[in-house]
N, C-alpha and C positions, 0 to 999 in steps of 0.2 A: 548604576554602579560605575564607579570610576575605573577606567581601563589603564592599568599600570603594569609594566613588565616587572613582576615581583622578583624574578631571577636577578635583576640588577641590584637588588638590595640584600642578597645572600652572600656572605663572605665565606670563602673556602679557607680552612685552616689545615694545612698539611701536617700529617703525622700526629694528629690529636684524636683521641686520647692515647693512641699508641702508633708506632711506626707503620706506615702503609695505609692508614685511614685518612681520608680527606673529610674533615668535619664540616658540615653545613651549618654555619653560624647565623641564627635568626636575630641576634641582638642588633645587627645593623638595620634590619627591617623594622624592628620594634621602635628604634629611635626616630624613624622618619614618619611623621604624622600621616602623610598621604599614603605611604606604603602600608602602614599598620591598618588604616581605615580600609584600604582596598583588600587586604588579606581577610579581615573580619567580615567585610561585606561579601566576599566571595563565598565564605562559609555560610553566611546567612542566606544568600541566594540559593545555595545548594540544598539547604534544609528548610527553606520556607514552605509553608503549606503542609508540613508533615504532622502537624497537630501534636508536637512533642510536649512533654511535661518538664523534662530535665535535660540539661547538657551534663554529661559525665566527662570530666577532664582528668587526664593521666598526669601524675607528677613528673616533672615540674613545669615544663613549658606548656603542657596541655592545660594547666591552670590559667595561664596568661590568655591564650586564645579561647579557651572554654568559657571563662567568666565573661569575656567581652561578647562572645556569641550569645550566652545566656541573657545578658543584659539587652542585646540587640533584639533577640526574639521574644523577650518578656517572659522568660521561664526561669526555673530554679537551676542551681548549679550543685553538682555532687562531685567531691574529690575522690579519686582513687590514689592511694598513697603507698609508699614503701612500708614494709613491716615496722610496727611499733610507733608510728607517727599519729595514729588516730586515737582519741581518748576514750571512746565508748566501745562496746562490744562490736566485733568485726566479723566479716566473712573474709576468708583468706584463700589465696591460690598461689602455689609455688610452681614455677615454670623454668624450663631449661634455657640457659644462655650458651653462647659459644664455648665459654669456659666456666662451668659451674651452674648455679641456679640463683634465682631471685624470687622474692615474694611480694605480692601486692595485696592490699586490703581495701575494703569499703565498709562503712558502718553497716551493721546488720539491719538496721531499721531505715536505711537511706531510700530503699526502693521497695515497692510492693508489686504483687502480681498484676500484670497488665500495664504498668506505667510505660509510656512511650518515651524513649530516650535516643539521643545521638551521643556517640563517644568521640572525643576530640583529643588529638595530640599534635605536636608540631611536626613530627616526621615519621613516615613509615619506611622502615628499612627491611629487616628480615621478618617482622610481624609478630615476634614472640611476646613482646610486652602488650601490644594491643589485643592479641588473641587471649592473653590472660585476663585482661580487663573485660573482654567480651564474655568470658566464662563467668566472672564474678557477677556481671549484670544479668546474664541469662539464668544463672543459678538462683537469683533473687526473683525470677519470674517476670522481669521486665521485658518489654518488646523493643528490640534494637531496630530503629528506623534507618540507621546509617552510621557510617564511621567516616570522620573527616580529618584531614591533615593539611598543613601548609605545604609541606614538601614530601614527595614520594621518590624514593630511590628505586625506580622500576626494575632495574637490573638485578635486584636482590629478591624479587618475586614475593614480597611480603603479603600481597593480596591473597595468595594461595592459602594462607592460614586463616582467612576470614570467611571461607565458604562462599555462600551466595549473598552475603550482606552487601548492600550498596556502599561503595567506597568513593569518596570525593577527595581529590588532592588539587590544590591550587597550582602547584609547580611540580613538574616531573623531570627527573634526570635519568 
């Protein structure tokens, strides 16, 4: 696995999406072929040997890293999307945000009892979105072998919403 300091490829955008927030922009990592490869390889290394059947990716940047990981591991990919974006019958979960609520969906037939999966997103902050995705997957009866991120904002304690699930993050702030 190539050893690259991935933090060098993350751009900070102050006051986005609102004042006081420093947005961690992964597009600068994505455009560098070596950094992108190193990021996906780090996820693949973390989940190698887990005998998973699927990578579940959370909209939208989780799709980027999740499909690359699924390809690398030779497994299928399942999207978790925002409400109203999936065409077939769905399972739905609504969860709390700092200001209001949001809803995530997965196709009702995407997973079956006992399927082994990992859940991938680009960033772990407060953990609400990924906890909702965990609920969707668990309610389908699948076994979550781990949860992975490129970036973790450790100071926001998002891991606490994931219980005892194994969590991997390539970069911590």
